[in-house]
C-alpha positions in Angstrom: 2.4 1.0 39.0 4.3 4.1 41.3 3.6 8.1 41.9 5.7 10.2 42.6 5.7 13.2 43.2 7.0 16.2 41.2 10.2 17.1 42.5 11.5 13.8 42.5 10.4 13.2 38.8 12.0 16.3 37.6 14.9 14.8 39.8 14.5 10.7 38.6 13.4 11.4 35.1 16.1 9.2 33.2 15.2 6.2 35.7 11.5 6.9 35.6 11.5 6.8 31.6 14.0 3.6 31.8 10.4 1.9 34.2 8.3 3.5 32.2 9.5 1.4 28.6 10.5 -2.4 30.8 6.6 -1.4 30.9 5.6 0.2 34.5 3.6 2.8 34.9 4.4 5.7 36.7 2.3 8.3 38.2 3.5 12.3 39.2 1.3 13.6 41.5 1.0 16.8 43.0 0.0 17.6 46.6 -0.7 13.9 46.8 -3.6 14.2 43.8 -2.2 12.6 40.9 -1.5 14.5 37.8 -0.6 13.0 35.2 1.3 9.5 33.6 3.8 8.2 31.8 3.0 5.1 30.0 5.0 3.3 26.7 4.0 4.3 23.5 2.0 1.1 21.8 3.4 1.7 18.3 0.6 0.0 16.1 2.0 -1.9 12.6 0.8 -0.8 9.8 -1.2 -2.6 7.4 -1.7 -2.7 3.7 -5.6 -4.0 2.5 -6.4 -3.8 6.5 -9.9 -2.0 5.9 -10.7 -4.8 3.1 -11.0 -2.2 -0.1 -9.5 -2.3 -3.6 -8.7 0.8 -4.8 -8.4 1.8 -8.3 -7.6 5.0 -10.3 -9.7 5.9 -13.3 -8.0 5.5 -16.5 -9.4 9.4 -17.8 -7.5 10.5 -14.0 -4.8 11.9 -15.3 -6.4 13.2 -18.2 -6.4 17.2 -18.1 -10.9 18.7 -18.1 -11.2 20.6 -21.5 -13.6 23.0 -19.1 -10.5 24.0 -17.0 -7.7 23.9 -19.2 -10.1 26.9 -21.1 -10.7 28.6 -18.3 -7.8 29.0 -18.1 -6.3 29.5 -21.4 -8.6 32.3 -21.8 -7.8 34.1 -18.4 -6.5 37.2 -16.9 -4.0 35.2 -15.3 -1.7 33.8 -18.7 -2.9 37.1 -20.8 -1.8 36.0 -24.5 1.2 37.3 -25.4 1.4 40.6 -28.4 3.8 39.7 -30.7 
């Protein structure tokens, strides 16, 4: 792990990021006191079903709810057309 001051970090940012990419940890300090760290981001691989649960959709999931449908049809949002 290396420690650099803010000015040096701004001046050598590309180099420091390259070192981080290669696995090093960089600490940025202000007046000798650490204030931030640069670390490589570790991304986790997605594993479908890793929780061990199966998800199923009920057969009536896509059917319209008759009560809600009636509320919409009888509301002032959709006024009856006059002929």
